[in-house]
C-alpha positions as CSV (number, residue, x, y, z in Angstrom):
1,X,-0.6,36.5,47.2
2,X,2.9,37.9,48.1
3,X,5.9,35.6,47.7
4,X,7.2,34.5,51.1
5,X,10.1,35.7,52.6
6,X,12.7,33.9,54.8
7,X,16.4,33.4,55.9
8,X,18.7,31.0,54.4
9,X,19.5,28.5,56.8
10,X,21.9,26.5,54.7
11,X,23.2,25.8,51.3
12,X,23.1,22.3,50.0
13,X,25.3,21.3,47.2
14,X,25.2,17.9,45.2
15,X,25.2,16.6,41.7
16,X,22.2,18.5,40.9
17,X,23.6,21.9,41.8
18,X,23.3,24.2,44.8
19,X,20.1,24.6,46.7
20,X,19.1,26.9,49.7
21,X,17.3,25.5,52.7
22,X,15.0,28.8,53.6
23,X,13.3,29.1,56.9
24,X,10.0,30.7,56.5
25,X,7.6,32.0,59.1
26,X,4.4,30.0,58.3
27,X,2.0,32.9,59.8
28,X,3.8,35.7,58.2
29,X,3.9,34.0,54.8
30,X,0.2,34.4,54.3
31,X,-1.9,37.4,55.1
32,X,-5.2,35.2,55.7
33,X,-3.1,33.1,58.2
34,X,-1.7,36.1,59.9
35,X,-5.4,37.4,60.3
36,X,-6.5,34.0,61.7
37,X,-8.7,33.3,58.6
38,X,-6.6,30.8,56.8
39,X,-7.8,28.2,54.2
40,X,-7.0,25.3,56.7
41,X,-3.8,24.3,55.0
42,X,-2.0,24.9,58.3
43,X,-4.7,23.5,60.4
44,X,-2.5,20.9,61.9
45,X,0.7,22.8,62.1
46,X,2.0,25.0,65.0
47,X,1.0,28.8,64.5
48,X,3.9,31.1,64.0
49,X,6.3,28.1,63.5
50,X,9.1,28.3,61.0
51,X,9.0,25.9,58.1
52,X,12.3,24.9,56.4
53,X,11.8,24.9,52.4
54,X,14.3,23.7,50.0
55,X,14.4,25.9,47.1
56,X,16.6,26.2,43.9
57,X,18.5,29.3,43.5
58,X,17.8,31.6,40.3
59,X,20.7,32.0,37.9
60,X,23.1,34.8,38.8
61,X,22.3,35.0,42.7
62,X,25.2,34.6,45.2
63,X,23.8,33.7,48.6
64,X,25.1,33.1,51.9
65,X,23.8,31.6,55.2
66,X,21.6,34.3,57.1
67,X,20.5,36.1,53.8
68,X,16.9,37.4,53.9
69,X,15.4,36.2,50.6
70,X,12.2,36.0,48.6
71,X,11.0,32.7,47.7
72,X,8.9,32.2,44.6
73,X,6.9,29.5,42.6
74,X,5.8,30.3,39.0
75,X,2.0,31.1,38.9
76,X,1.5,28.8,36.1
77,X,2.9,25.8,38.4
78,X,1.2,26.9,41.3
79,X,-2.1,26.8,39.4
80,X,-1.3,23.1,37.9
81,X,-0.3,22.2,41.7
82,X,-3.8,23.3,42.6
83,X,-5.6,21.4,39.9
84,X,-3.9,18.3,40.7
85,X,-4.5,18.6,44.4
86,X,-8.1,19.9,44.5
87,X,-9.4,19.3,40.7
88,X,-8.6,15.5,40.6
89,X,-10.7,14.6,43.8
90,X,-13.4,16.9,42.5
91,X,-13.6,15.7,39.2
92,X,-13.6,12.1,40.6
93,X,-16.4,12.7,43.0
94,X,-18.6,14.5,40.3
95,X,-17.8,11.8,37.6
96,X,-18.9,9.0,39.8
97,X,-22.0,10.8,41.1
98,X,-22.9,11.5,37.5
99,X,-22.3,7.9,36.7
100,X,-24.5,6.7,39.6
101,X,-27.2,9.2,38.4
102,X,-26.9,8.1,34.8
103,X,-27.5,4.3,36.0
104,X,-30.5,5.4,38.1
105,X,-29.2,4.3,41.4
106,X,-30.6,5.5,44.7
107,X,-29.2,8.3,46.7
108,X,-27.3,6.3,49.2
109,X,-25.4,4.5,46.4
110,X,-24.7,7.7,44.5
111,X,-23.4,9.2,47.6
112,X,-21.2,6.1,48.0
113,X,-20.0,6.4,44.6
114,X,-19.1,10.0,44.8
115,X,-17.0,9.1,47.9
116,X,-15.3,6.2,46.0
117,X,-14.6,8.8,43.1
118,X,-13.4,11.4,45.7
119,X,-10.8,8.8,47.0
120,X,-9.9,7.8,43.4
121,X,-9.3,11.3,42.6
122,X,-7.0,11.8,45.6
123,X,-5.1,8.6,45.1
124,X,-4.5,9.7,41.4
125,X,-3.3,13.1,42.6
126,X,-1.1,11.6,45.1
127,X,0.4,9.2,42.8
128,X,1.0,12.1,40.1
129,X,2.8,14.4,42.6
130,X,5.1,11.6,43.7
131,X,6.6,11.1,40.2
132,X,9.7,13.0,40.0
133,X,8.9,14.7,36.5
134,X,5.9,16.1,38.1
135,X,7.4,17.0,41.4
136,X,10.4,19.0,39.9
137,X,7.9,21.5,38.4
138,X,6.9,22.5,41.9
139,X,10.2,23.3,43.6
140,X,10.3,26.9,44.7
141,X,13.2,29.3,43.5
142,X,15.0,31.8,45.7
143,X,14.0,34.6,43.4
144,X,16.1,37.5,44.9
145,X,18.1,38.6,48.1
146,X,16.4,41.1,50.1
147,X,19.2,41.8,52.6
148,X,22.5,40.2,53.7
149,X,23.3,38.7,57.2
150,X,23.5,41.6,59.8
151,X,21.7,44.1,57.6
152,X,18.8,45.9,59.4
153,X,15.8,44.4,57.7
């Protein structure tokens, strides 16, 4: 997957440093979404809509509003996020179904146990992602400037 590109809408400075608010065209950011074959992550969003993302700025970059930039998330952080979002619920469902099977429960009870395990995994993942220490690992970074405002890109 290519890193998404977008325009800097604004720069925000506070005690934690300066961050950029980048407007990214949702459909253009993903080739599968552009082809109408997306994974469903944007199912409830407007197609072709711009999404504003707050991103940290890589060291040494001097940016201004209107710059076209590339936004990146470290691949290992992307994998970790996917494991939390998808892996925990799946592990919960499989573990609960295996427990029900091990206790020789009927099929209906095993199915309900799997749903309860799925819900427990979802709650666990949501709790983990809400923690500041975890969430700070998944902040995208403006990796590079592609063009300045008014440049013909």
